[in-house]
N, CA, C and O of each residue as an XYZ file, in Angstrom:
300
protein
N     148.885    -60.015    -95.676
C     150.299    -60.224    -95.885
C     150.467    -61.347    -96.898
O     149.771    -62.360    -96.826
N     151.365    -61.178    -97.818
C     151.539    -62.199    -98.836
C     152.940    -62.796    -98.769
O     153.898    -62.120    -98.394
N     153.047    -64.052    -99.132
C     154.338    -64.727    -99.126
C     155.187    -64.190   -100.266
O     154.730    -64.112   -101.406
N     156.393    -63.831    -99.963
C     157.295    -63.321   -100.983
C     158.388    -64.333   -101.319
O     158.853    -64.394   -102.457
N     158.791    -65.111   -100.346
C     159.929    -65.975   -100.567
C     159.886    -67.141    -99.599
O     159.450    -67.006    -98.455
N     160.336    -68.265   -100.066
C     160.430    -69.443    -99.206
C     161.829    -70.004    -99.406
O     162.141    -70.547   -100.465
N     162.659    -69.874    -98.401
C     164.060    -70.264    -98.501
C     164.353    -71.401    -97.530
O     164.592    -71.168    -96.345
N     164.335    -72.597    -98.023
C     164.713    -73.736    -97.206
C     163.854    -73.922    -95.979
O     162.728    -74.409    -96.079
N     164.361    -73.544    -94.828
C     163.727    -73.863    -93.562
C     162.894    -72.731    -92.984
O     162.338    -72.895    -91.897
N     162.781    -71.609    -93.644
C     161.928    -70.541    -93.132
C     161.113    -69.938    -94.259
O     161.441    -70.088    -95.436
N     160.028    -69.242    -93.873
C     159.158    -68.578    -94.839
C     159.131    -67.093    -94.517
O     158.991    -66.703    -93.358
N     159.264    -66.277    -95.535
C     159.311    -64.830    -95.387
C     158.050    -64.216    -95.977
O     157.688    -64.502    -97.118
N     157.388    -63.377    -95.202
C     156.204    -62.640    -95.655
C     156.500    -61.149    -95.531
O     157.192    -60.726    -94.606
N     155.982    -60.361    -96.453
C     156.173    -58.916    -96.360
C     154.946    -58.202    -96.905
O     154.245    -58.704    -97.784
N     154.710    -57.025    -96.360
C     153.625    -56.167    -96.813
C     154.196    -54.767    -96.919
O     154.368    -54.089    -95.906
N     154.490    -54.328    -98.121
C     155.121    -53.023    -98.325
C     154.275    -51.871    -97.815
O     154.814    -50.878    -97.326
N     152.951    -51.988    -97.922
C     152.076    -50.899    -97.491
C     152.156    -50.650    -95.989
O     151.981    -49.515    -95.545
N     152.414    -51.674    -95.212
C     152.446    -51.527    -93.760
C     153.856    -51.527    -93.194
O     154.030    -51.482    -91.976
N     154.873    -51.577    -94.061
C     156.264    -51.584    -93.603
C     156.514    -52.702    -92.598
O     157.115    -52.490    -91.544
N     156.045    -53.881    -92.941
C     156.106    -55.019    -92.034
C     156.651    -56.243    -92.762
O     156.267    -56.528    -93.896
N     157.548    -56.958    -92.096
C     158.030    -58.250    -92.606
C     157.882    -59.257    -91.475
O     158.022    -58.913    -90.302
N     157.599    -60.499    -91.837
C     157.385    -61.562    -90.862
C     158.117    -62.797    -91.359
O     157.923    -63.213    -92.502
N     158.947    -63.383    -90.525
C     159.713    -64.573    -90.888
C     159.298    -65.710    -89.968
O     159.447    -65.621    -88.749
N     158.776    -66.780    -90.558
C     158.440    -67.979    -89.783
C     159.692    -68.842    -89.704
O     160.265    -69.211    -90.729
N     160.112    -69.160    -88.494
C     161.283    -70.004    -88.280
C     160.874    -71.478    -88.284
O     159.680    -71.771    -88.240
N     161.825    -72.416    -88.334
C     161.479    -73.842    -88.436
C     160.517    -74.358    -87.365
O     159.726    -75.255    -87.657
N     160.549    -73.839    -86.160
C     159.667    -74.323    -85.086
C     158.235    -73.799    -85.208
O     157.351    -74.258    -84.484
N     157.994    -72.853    -86.105
C     156.644    -72.302    -86.280
C     155.732    -73.373    -86.888
O     156.170    -74.114    -87.768
N     154.467    -73.474    -86.435
C     153.572    -74.511    -86.941
C     153.115    -74.304    -88.390
O     152.446    -75.181    -88.936
N     153.449    -73.184    -89.027
C     153.152    -72.895    -90.432
C     151.684    -72.660    -90.739
O     151.321    -72.542    -91.909
N     150.831    -72.588    -89.732
C     149.439    -72.223    -89.959
C     149.033    -71.242    -88.866
O     149.596    -71.238    -87.772
N     148.066    -70.430    -89.178
C     147.621    -69.410    -88.228
C     147.042    -70.056    -86.979
O     146.113    -70.860    -87.050
N     147.597    -69.695    -85.854
C     147.110    -70.158    -84.554
C     147.165    -68.977    -83.594
O     148.229    -68.666    -83.058
N     146.036    -68.318    -83.371
C     146.045    -67.187    -82.442
C     146.632    -67.595    -81.094
O     146.280    -68.634    -80.536
N     147.524    -66.766    -80.588
C     148.119    -67.022    -79.279
C     149.277    -67.994    -79.281
O     149.729    -68.405    -78.212
N     149.779    -68.379    -80.457
C     150.890    -69.335    -80.513
C     152.144    -68.750    -79.871
O     152.915    -69.480    -79.248
N     152.355    -67.444    -80.015
C     153.505    -66.795    -79.379
C     153.183    -66.543    -77.908
O     152.268    -65.787    -77.577
N     153.932    -67.174    -77.055
C     153.716    -67.038    -75.608
C     154.644    -66.014    -74.976
O     154.414    -65.571    -73.851
N     155.698    -65.636    -75.702
C     156.664    -64.671    -75.190
C     157.201    -63.889    -76.380
O     157.355    -64.437    -77.472
N     157.485    -62.612    -76.167
C     158.029    -61.776    -77.232
C     159.179    -60.952    -76.687
O     159.062    -60.322    -75.636
N     160.287    -60.962    -77.405
C     161.457    -60.183    -77.036
C     161.582    -59.019    -78.006
O     161.676    -59.218    -79.217
N     161.584    -57.802    -77.467
C     161.752    -56.599    -78.281
C     163.243    -56.282    -78.309
O     163.808    -55.833    -77.312
N     163.879    -56.519    -79.459
C     165.328    -56.401    -79.529
C     165.835    -54.994    -79.247
O     166.947    -54.831    -78.746
N     165.036    -53.972    -79.562
C     165.493    -52.597    -79.325
C     165.657    -52.288    -77.836
O     166.269    -51.280    -77.482
N     165.125    -53.129    -76.971
C     165.351    -52.959    -75.530
C     166.728    -53.474    -75.125
O     167.173    -53.242    -74.001
N     167.400    -54.171    -76.035
C     168.699    -54.768    -75.735
C     169.814    -54.288    -76.666
O     170.994    -54.360    -76.323
N     169.424    -53.795    -77.853
C     170.385    -53.357    -78.868
C     169.865    -52.064    -79.487
O     168.667    -51.942    -79.743
N     170.742    -51.107    -79.728
C     170.326    -49.853    -80.366
C     170.156    -50.088    -81.864
O     171.141    -50.229    -82.588
N     168.922    -50.131    -82.321
C     168.613    -50.366    -83.727
C     168.286    -49.084    -84.476
O     168.097    -49.108    -85.692
N     168.219    -47.989    -83.780
C     167.822    -46.730    -84.407
C     166.335    -46.476    -84.188
O     165.628    -47.299    -83.607
N     165.877    -45.322    -84.662
C     164.487    -44.918    -84.425
C     163.508    -45.484    -85.421
O     162.309    -45.517    -85.142
N     163.963    -45.926    -86.560
C     163.061    -46.257    -87.658
C     162.763    -47.743    -87.808
O     162.147    -48.147    -88.795
N     163.184    -48.559    -86.857
C     162.983    -49.999    -86.990
C     162.731    -50.645    -85.626
O     163.321    -50.255    -84.619
N     161.864    -51.617    -85.617
C     161.618    -52.449    -84.432
C     161.716    -53.902    -84.887
O     161.206    -54.259    -85.950
N     162.362    -54.728    -84.095
C     162.463    -56.155    -84.393
C     162.018    -56.922    -83.153
O     162.497    -56.674    -82.047
N     161.093    -57.857    -83.359
C     160.562    -58.676    -82.273
C     160.856    -60.142    -82.569
O     160.714    -60.592    -83.706
N     161.259    -60.874    -81.559
C     161.472    -62.314    -81.668
C     160.393    -62.989    -80.839
O     160.275    -62.730    -79.641
N     159.602    -63.857    -81.470
C     158.490    -64.542    -80.809
C     158.891    -65.967    -80.437
O     159.609    -66.640    -81.176
N     158.409    -66.414    -79.267
C     158.715    -67.747    -78.749
C     157.426    -68.508    -78.468
O     156.407    -67.905    -78.130
N     157.469    -69.835    -78.605
C     156.318    -70.665    -78.266
C     156.328    -71.007    -76.774
O     157.171    -70.506    -76.029
N     155.401    -71.852    -76.340
C     155.273    -72.184    -74.917
C     156.498    -72.895    -74.363
O     156.732    -72.861    -73.155
N     157.289    -73.543    -75.227
C     158.506    -74.234    -74.800
C     159.747    -73.360    -74.949
O     160.872    -73.841    -74.817
N     159.535    -72.069    -75.226
C     160.572    -71.059    -75.404
C     161.450    -71.298    -76.631
O     162.609    -70.885    -76.670
N     160.882    -71.967    -77.627
C     161.555    -72.103    -78.922
C     161.257    -70.860    -79.750
O     160.105    -70.427    -79.791
N     162.254    -70.268    -80.413
C     161.962    -69.130    -81.289
C     161.152    -69.602    -82.494
O     161.533    -70.556    -83.173
N     160.027    -68.923    -82.753
C     159.151    -69.363    -83.845
C     159.010    -68.330    -84.960
O     158.673    -68.686    -86.089
N     159.263    -67.058    -84.659
C     159.117    -66.054    -85.717
C     159.850    -64.769    -85.359
O     160.174    -64.500    -84.202
N     160.094    -63.993    -86.404
C     160.717    -62.672    -86.274
C     159.800    -61.682    -87.001
O     159.398    -61.914    -88.141
N     159.481    -60.586    -86.329
C     158.678    -59.523    -86.926
C     159.570    -58.289    -87.058
O     160.255    -57.906    -86.110
N     159.555    -57.681    -88.225
C     160.355    -56.483    -88.471
C     159.418    -55.374    -88.915
O     158.700    -55.515    -89.904
N     159.429    -54.277    -88.183
C     158.589    -53.114    -88.484
C     159.484    -51.934    -88.790
O     160.449    -51.680    -88.068
N     159.176    -51.209    -89.852
C     159.904    -49.988    -90.146
C     158.931    -48.820    -90.122
O     157.737    -48.979    -90.379
N     159.464    -47.644    -89.809
C     158.624    -46.450    -89.689
C     159.120    -45.401    -90.653
O     160.322    -45.159    -90.770
N     158.187    -44.784    -91.340
C     158.541    -43.665    -92.238
C     158.740    -42.412    -91.404
O     158.054    -42.194    -90.406
N     159.678    -41.604    -91.827
C     159.900    -40.337    -91.106
C     158.986    -39.272    -91.624
O     159.024    -38.139    -91.144
């Protein structure tokens, strides 16, 4: 995954080949740490987003939101 944009307080990564985007929020440690996300909320379980997209919100051990993952699916 490569960095595409850095806007103020968050960093956006995207990989067109895998239909994946990843947004690091301000509470994210900004370096790879396996297991940093202790909880994940799948938004499609709470909001109808359609069939072609999944959005996940990741939280750290203190329940601070640290990242957003966006997956799209080709039909």
